[in-house]
GUTOR-815309 format. One record per residue (C-alpha): residue in three letters; z, x, y; residue number from 1. Coordinates in Angstrom, 1 decimal, padded with zeros to 4 digits. Layout:
% GUTOR-815309
   code        w        u        v   pos
    ala        Z        X        Y   NUM
...
This chain:
% GUTOR-815309
   code        w        u        v   pos
    unk    015.8   -021.4   -025.5     1
    unk    017.3   -019.3   -022.7     2
    unk    018.3   -020.8   -019.4     3
    unk    016.6   -018.9   -016.6     4
    unk    018.6   -018.2   -013.5     5
    unk    017.5   -019.5   -010.2     6
    unk    018.6   -016.3   -008.4     7
    unk    017.4   -012.8   -009.0     8
    unk    020.9   -011.2   -008.9     9
    unk    021.7   -012.8   -012.2    10
    unk    018.3   -011.9   -013.7    11
    unk    018.6   -008.2   -012.7    12
    unk    022.2   -007.8   -013.8    13
    unk    022.0   -009.2   -017.3    14
    unk    018.7   -010.8   -018.1    15
    unk    015.9   -009.5   -020.3    16
    unk    012.5   -008.5   -019.1    17
    unk    011.2   -011.9   -020.1    18
    unk    013.9   -013.5   -017.9    19
    unk    012.8   -011.5   -014.9    20
    unk    009.1   -012.1   -015.6    21
    unk    009.8   -015.8   -015.8    22
    unk    011.8   -015.8   -012.6    23
    unk    008.9   -014.1   -010.8    24
    unk    006.3   -016.4   -012.3    25
    unk    008.2   -019.5   -011.4    26
    unk    008.0   -018.4   -007.8    27
    unk    004.3   -018.0   -007.9    28
    unk    004.1   -014.2   -008.5    29
    unk    001.5   -013.5   -011.2    30
    unk    003.0   -011.1   -013.8    31
    unk    001.4   -008.7   -016.3    32
    unk    002.9   -006.2   -018.8    33
    unk    003.4   -002.5   -018.3    34
    unk    003.4   -000.1   -021.2    35
    unk    006.9    000.4   -022.7    36
    unk    008.6    003.2   -020.8    37
    unk    005.8    003.6   -018.3    38
    unk    004.7    002.2   -014.9    39
    unk    001.1    001.9   -016.0    40
    unk   -000.4   -001.4   -017.4    41
    unk   -000.3   -002.0   -021.1    42
    unk   -003.3   -000.7   -023.0    43
    unk   -006.4   -002.8   -023.3    44
    unk   -007.5   -004.3   -026.7    45
    unk   -009.9   -002.2   -028.8    46
    unk   -013.0   -004.1   -027.6    47
    unk   -012.1   -003.5   -023.9    48
    unk   -011.3    000.2   -024.5    49
    unk   -014.7    000.9   -025.8    50
    unk   -016.8   -001.3   -023.5    51
    unk   -017.3   -001.0   -019.8    52
    unk   -017.3   -004.4   -018.2    53
    unk   -016.0   -006.2   -015.1    54
    unk   -012.4   -007.4   -015.5    55
    unk   -013.5   -010.6   -013.8    56
    unk   -015.8   -011.5   -016.7    57
    unk   -013.6   -010.2   -019.5    58
    unk   -013.2   -012.9   -022.2    59
    unk   -009.8   -011.6   -023.1    60
    unk   -008.2   -013.4   -020.2    61
    unk   -009.2   -016.8   -021.3    62
    unk   -007.8   -015.9   -024.8    63
    unk   -004.4   -014.9   -023.3    64
    unk   -004.7   -011.1   -023.7    65
    unk   -003.3   -008.6   -021.2    66
    unk   -006.4   -006.4   -020.8    67
    unk   -007.2   -004.8   -017.4    68
    unk   -003.7   -004.7   -016.0    69
    unk   -003.2   -006.8   -012.9    70
    unk   -006.5   -008.7   -013.4    71
    unk   -004.8   -010.4   -016.3    72
    unk   -001.6   -011.3   -014.4    73
    unk   -000.5   -014.9   -014.8    74
    unk    002.2   -017.4   -014.0    75
    unk    001.8   -019.3   -017.3    76
    unk    005.2   -019.2   -019.0    77
    unk    003.9   -019.7   -022.5    78
    unk    001.6   -016.7   -022.1    79
    unk    004.5   -014.6   -020.8    80
    unk    006.7   -015.6   -023.7    81
    unk    003.9   -014.7   -026.1    82
    unk    003.4   -011.3   -024.5    83
    unk    007.1   -010.3   -024.4    84
    unk    007.8   -011.5   -027.9    85
    unk    004.9   -009.3   -029.1    86
    unk    006.5   -006.3   -027.3    87
    unk    010.0   -006.8   -025.8    88
    unk    009.9   -003.3   -024.4    89
    unk    007.2   -004.1   -021.9    90
    unk    007.9   -003.4   -018.3    91
    unk    006.9   -005.9   -015.6    92
    unk    004.1   -005.6   -013.1    93
    unk    003.4   -008.1   -010.3    94
    unk   -000.2   -008.6   -008.9    95
    unk    000.4   -008.3   -005.2    96
    unk   -002.8   -010.0   -003.8    97
    unk   -002.5   -013.4   -005.5    98
    unk    001.3   -013.4   -004.8    99
    unk    000.6   -012.7   -001.1   100
    unk    002.9   -009.7   -001.3   101
    unk    002.7   -006.5    000.7   102
    unk    005.0   -003.8   -000.7   103
    unk    005.7   -000.7    001.4   104
    unk    005.9    002.0   -001.3   105
    unk    007.9    004.9    000.1   106
    unk    007.4    008.1   -001.9   107
    unk    009.8    011.0   -002.1   108
    unk    007.6    013.5   -003.9   109
    unk    008.2    017.2   -003.2   110
    unk    005.0    018.4   -001.4   111
    unk    004.1    020.6    001.5   112
    unk    004.3    018.8    004.8   113
    unk    000.9    018.4    006.3   114
    unk   -000.2    019.1    009.9   115
    unk    001.6    016.8    012.3   116
    unk   -001.8    015.2    013.1   117
    unk   -001.9    013.8    009.6   118
    unk    001.6    012.3    009.4   119
    unk    000.9    009.0    011.3   120
    unk   -002.8    008.2    011.2   121
    unk   -004.1    007.5    014.6   122
    unk   -000.9    008.4    016.4   123
    unk   -000.7    011.9    017.9   124
    unk    002.7    013.5    017.6   125
    unk    003.5    015.8    020.6   126
    unk    004.3    019.4    019.8   127
    unk    007.6    018.9    021.6   128
    unk    008.8    016.4    018.9   129
    unk    011.1    018.3    016.5   130
    unk    010.1    017.6    012.9   131
    unk    012.7    019.8    011.3   132
    unk    013.9    018.2    008.2   133
    unk    010.9    015.9    007.6   134
    unk    010.2    016.0    003.9   135
    unk    008.8    012.7    002.6   136
    unk    007.8    009.1    003.2   137
    unk    011.3    008.0    004.2   138
    unk    011.0    010.3    007.2   139
    unk    007.5    009.4    008.2   140
    unk    008.2    005.7    008.0   141
    unk    011.3    006.3    010.1   142
    unk    009.1    008.3    012.6   143
    unk    006.7    005.3    012.8   144
    unk    009.5    002.9    013.3   145
    unk    011.1    005.0    016.0   146
    unk    007.7    005.4    017.8   147
    unk    007.5    001.6    017.9   148
    unk    011.2    001.3    018.8   149
    unk    011.8   -000.8    015.7   150
    unk    014.4   -000.6    012.9   151
    unk    013.6    001.6    009.9   152
    unk    012.2   -000.7    007.1   153
    unk    014.1    001.2    004.5   154
    unk    017.3   -000.2    006.1   155
    unk    016.0   -003.8    006.1   156
    unk    018.5   -005.6    004.0   157
    unk    016.9   -009.0    004.8   158
    unk    014.2   -008.4    002.2   159
    unk    014.1   -007.2   -001.4   160
    unk    014.3   -003.4   -001.6   161
    unk    014.0   -001.5   -004.9   162
    unk    015.0    002.1   -005.5   163
    unk    012.5    003.9   -007.7   164
    unk    013.4    006.5   -010.3   165
    unk    011.9    009.3   -008.2   166
    unk    014.1    008.5   -005.2   167
    unk    011.5    006.5   -003.4   168
    unk    011.8    002.8   -002.3   169
    unk    009.7   -000.3   -002.6   170
    unk    010.1   -002.7    000.3   171
    unk    008.8   -006.1   -000.6   172
    unk    007.4   -008.5    002.1   173
    unk    005.3   -011.6    001.9   174
    unk    002.3   -012.6    004.0   175
    unk    002.0   -016.2    005.2   176
    unk   -000.9   -018.2    004.0   177
    unk   -002.5   -018.0    007.5   178
    unk   -001.8   -014.2    007.8   179
    unk   -004.4   -011.5    007.3   180
    unk   -005.2   -010.3    003.8   181
    unk   -003.8   -006.8    003.5   182
    unk   -005.3   -004.3    001.1   183
    unk   -003.7   -001.5   -000.9   184
    unk   -003.9    002.2    000.2   185
    unk   -002.4    005.6   -000.6   186
    unk   -000.3    007.4    002.0   187
    unk   -001.8    010.7    000.8   188
    unk   -005.4    009.5    000.6   189
    unk   -008.2    010.2    003.0   190
    unk   -008.9    006.5    003.7   191
    unk   -006.6    003.9    005.3   192
    unk   -003.0    005.0    005.2   193
    unk    000.1    003.8    007.0   194
    unk    001.9    007.2    007.0   195
    unk    002.1    010.3    004.9   196
    unk    003.7    009.6    001.5   197
    unk    003.8    005.8    002.3   198
    unk    001.6    003.8    000.1   199
    unk    000.8    000.1    000.5   200
    unk    000.6   -002.2   -002.5   201
    unk   -001.2   -005.4   -001.7   202
    unk   -004.6   -006.9   -002.5   203
    unk   -006.2   -004.8   -005.3   204
    unk   -002.9   -003.4   -006.6   205
    unk    000.3   -004.2   -008.4   206
    unk    004.0   -003.3   -008.0   207
    unk    006.6   -002.5   -010.6   208
    unk    009.2   -005.2   -010.7   209
    unk    013.0   -004.4   -010.6   210
    unk    014.8   -003.9   -013.9   211
    unk    011.7   -002.2   -015.4   212
    unk    012.8    000.9   -017.2   213
    unk    010.5    004.0   -017.5   214
    unk    011.1    007.5   -019.0   215
    unk    012.2    008.6   -015.5   216
    unk    014.7    005.8   -015.0   217
    unk    015.2    002.2   -013.9   218
    unk    013.7    000.4   -010.9   219
    unk    016.9   -000.9   -009.3   220
    unk    017.2   -003.7   -006.7   221
    unk    019.3   -002.5   -003.8   222
    unk    022.1   -004.5   -002.1   223
    unk    020.9   -007.2    000.2   224
    unk    018.3   -009.9   -000.1   225
    unk    016.7   -010.6   -003.5   226
    unk    013.6   -012.2   -002.3   227
    unk    010.8   -010.9    000.0   228
    unk    011.1   -011.7    003.7   229
    unk    008.1   -012.3    005.9   230
    unk    006.1   -009.2    006.8   231
    unk    007.4   -008.1    010.3   232
    unk    004.8   -008.7    013.0   233
    unk    005.0   -005.0    014.1   234
    unk    004.2   -003.9    010.6   235
    unk    001.3   -006.4    010.4   236
    unk   -000.1   -004.9    013.5   237
    unk    000.2   -001.4    012.1   238
    unk   -001.5   -002.3    008.9   239
    unk   -004.4   -003.9    010.8   240
    unk   -004.6   -001.0    013.1   241
    unk   -004.8    001.5    010.2   242
    unk   -007.6   -000.4    008.5   243
    unk   -005.6   -002.3    005.8   244
    unk   -007.2   -005.7    006.7   245
    unk   -010.8   -006.7    005.9   246
    unk   -013.1   -007.5    008.8   247
    unk   -012.5   -011.2    009.0   248
    unk   -013.0   -013.2    012.2   249
    unk   -009.8   -014.6    013.6   250
    unk   -009.5   -018.0    015.3   251
    unk   -011.7   -018.5    018.4   252
    unk   -010.0   -017.3    021.6   253
    unk   -008.3   -019.8    023.8   254
    unk   -009.8   -020.6    027.2   255
    unk   -007.9   -018.7    029.9   256
    unk   -005.9   -020.3    032.6   257
    unk   -007.1   -019.9    036.1   258
    unk   -005.9   -016.7    037.7   259
    unk   -006.3   -016.6    041.5   260
    unk   -007.9   -013.6    043.0   261
    unk   -009.2   -012.1    039.8   262
    unk   -012.5   -012.0    037.9   263
    unk   -011.4   -014.9    035.7   264
    unk   -010.3   -017.0    038.6   265
    unk   -011.4   -020.6    039.1   266
    unk   -010.4   -023.8    040.9   267
    unk   -006.7   -024.5    040.7   268
    unk   -004.9   -027.7    041.2   269
    unk   -002.7   -027.6    044.4   270
    unk    000.1   -029.2    042.5   271
    unk    000.2   -026.4    039.9   272
    unk    001.8   -023.1    040.9   273
    unk   -000.2   -019.9    040.4   274
    unk    000.7   -018.0    037.2   275
    unk    002.9   -015.0    037.4   276
    unk    000.2   -012.6    036.3   277
    unk   -000.2   -010.0    039.0   278
    unk    002.6   -007.7    037.7   279
    unk    001.5   -008.1    034.1   280
    unk   -002.2   -007.2    034.9   281
    unk   -001.0   -004.2    036.9   282
    unk    001.0   -002.9    033.9   283
    unk   -001.8   -003.7    031.4   284
    unk   -004.6   -002.2    033.5   285
    unk   -004.2    001.5    032.7   286
    unk   -003.9    000.7    029.0   287
    unk   -007.2   -001.3    029.1   288
    unk   -008.8    001.7    031.0   289
    unk   -007.7    004.0    028.1   290
    unk   -009.4    001.6    025.7   291
    unk   -012.6    001.4    027.7   292
    unk   -012.7    005.2    028.0   293
    unk   -013.1    005.5    024.3   294
    unk   -016.6    004.3    024.7   295
    unk   -017.6    007.8    025.8   296
    unk   -017.1    009.2    022.2   297
    unk   -017.8    007.6    018.9   298
    unk   -014.7    009.1    017.2   299
    unk   -011.6    011.2    017.7   300
    unk   -010.3    009.1    020.6   301
    unk   -007.5    007.2    018.8   302
    unk   -009.2    004.0    019.7   303
    unk   -007.4    001.7    017.3   304
    unk   -004.0    003.1    018.4   305
    unk   -004.9    002.6    022.1   306
    unk   -006.2   -000.9    021.5   307
    unk   -003.1   -001.8    019.4   308
    unk   -000.8   -000.5    022.1   309
    unk   -002.6   -002.5    024.8   310
    unk   -002.5   -005.7    022.7   311
    unk    001.1   -005.2    021.9   312
    unk    001.9   -004.8    025.6   313
    unk   -000.2   -007.9    026.5   314
    unk    001.7   -009.9    023.9   315
    unk    005.0   -008.9    025.2   316
    unk    004.0   -009.6    028.8   317
    unk    002.7   -013.0    027.9   318
    unk    005.9   -013.8    026.0   319
    unk    007.9   -012.9    029.1   320
    unk    005.7   -015.1    031.3   321
    unk    004.1   -012.2    033.2   322
    unk    000.5   -012.6    031.8   323
    unk   -001.5   -015.6    030.7   324
    unk   -002.0   -015.3    026.9   325
    unk   -005.6   -016.4    026.9   326
    unk   -006.5   -014.2    029.8   327
    unk   -004.9   -011.2    028.2   328
    unk   -006.8   -011.8    025.0   329
    unk   -010.1   -011.9    026.8   330
    unk   -009.4   -008.7    028.8   331
    unk   -008.5   -006.9    025.6   332
    unk   -011.6   -008.1    023.8   333
    unk   -013.8   -007.1    026.8   334
    unk   -012.4   -003.6    026.8   335
    unk   -012.5   -003.2    023.0   336
    unk   -016.1   -004.5    022.7   337
    unk   -017.2   -002.2    025.6   338
    unk   -015.8    000.9    023.7   339
    unk   -016.8   -000.2    020.2   340
    unk   -019.5   -002.8    020.4   341
    unk   -020.5   -002.3    016.7   342
    unk   -017.2   -003.5    015.3   343
    unk   -016.4   -006.6    017.2   344
    unk   -014.7   -008.4    014.2   345
    unk   -012.4   -005.4    013.6   346
    unk   -011.6   -005.3    017.3   347
    unk   -010.5   -009.0    017.2   348
    unk   -008.3   -008.3    014.2   349
    unk   -006.5   -005.5    016.0   350
    unk   -006.1   -007.6    019.2   351
    unk   -004.8   -010.7    017.3   352
    unk   -002.3   -008.6    015.3   353
    unk   -001.1   -006.7    018.3   354
    unk   -000.7   -009.8    020.4   355
    unk    001.4   -011.5    017.7   356
    unk    003.5   -008.4    017.3   357
    unk    004.1   -008.1    021.0   358
    unk    005.0   -011.7    021.4   359
    unk    008.1   -011.0    019.3   360
    unk    009.3   -008.6    021.9   361
    unk    009.0   -009.8    025.6   362
    unk    008.2   -007.1    028.1   363
    unk    009.0   -007.3    031.8   364
    unk    007.1   -005.0    034.2   365
    unk    010.1   -002.9    035.0   366
    unk    010.4   -002.0    031.3   367
    unk    008.4    000.7    029.6   368
    unk    006.1   -000.8    026.9   369
C-alpha cells in the first residue's frame, strides 16, 4: 500500500493521480474523476445517460458510482481507490462548494476585446485609460487589482496557483466557515462576472486539480505555496459586489457609539472623550451622497460599485480610528436602503464585505481612498 505524502510538492512531482486525489481528500476536498485526457467529468453510467433525474436523488451515489460529476465528489478513500483502480487514467476534479474553495480561473483565450464598459462589471473605465496591449483575463484581473491598489492575484505566491495548458491560471483560495458562500460564474457570461475572461469556480462548480493531464497538456502547480490561502478581503468584497454571494442576512448591526453633534448623537459620559469621527464623516459624506443619488434611477447608476467604495472607505476610516464602526455601518445601510429599498439583504452583504475589506487597509483623512 502506498504511503501518501503530507505535502503536495511530493505528490505533484512523483505521485500518481490516486496519490494526489487522496492528498486532497484527506484535507477535506471532495474529489471526483475526470474523463481520461479531458477536463470534463467522467461519463455517467448507462442508466443515468438515458434518464433525466436530479443528481441529488441519484441512487448511483450511494452505490459508489461517479455519475453527475462534482455531485458525486467524495472524501471517502476506499471509494477513490476503487475509482482510480478501475481507470488509472482519470483526471482529478475537486468540488469547490463543499471544500469551501474559491478558485479565480484566469483565461487566456484569443478573443476580440469587448467595449471597455464590459471589462470590469460595474466599474467605469475612463476613456483616458490606455488599454493598449490588453488581451485576456490576466490583464483584466491586473486592471481590477490596480483600480483597488492591490497586488495582482496572479503574482500571489502565498496561495496555490496552477498554470493551465491554455496559458491561463487557477488561483486557489479558501473561504472561512463564517465567510459568505460564493457561487460560480463565467467572465464572459451575461450574469455575475468578476472581469472579462476571469471565471469564478465556487459553489455549483468544480476545478481541475494540479497534475491532471489532458490532450492540451498538464495542469502544473507553480512555484510558491501548495495549499490555498484565505480569500483576500478585497476579493471577497469584489465578489459580493458583483453578485457572487447569495442574498443571506449578515449578523445584526452593532449599536453605534454616541457621536456628539450628529444625528446619531446621544448622552455621553463626561469621563469618556468624544470619538474622532468628524474628519471621517466628512470624507465619507460625499460617497454616501453618491449612493443615495442612485435612488433616482432603478438601474445604470453603478450602485453596487458606489456602495462598495463607500463601505471600503468606511472600513478603512474605522480601522484608523477616524470613524465609529457601528455608526459607519448604519450610515451605509441608511444610504443603501434609501437608494435600493427592495434589496435590503443584498445591500447588507455589500456593506459587510466592504467594511471587512476596508478594515484591512486603514485610511486617514489626508489619504485618497
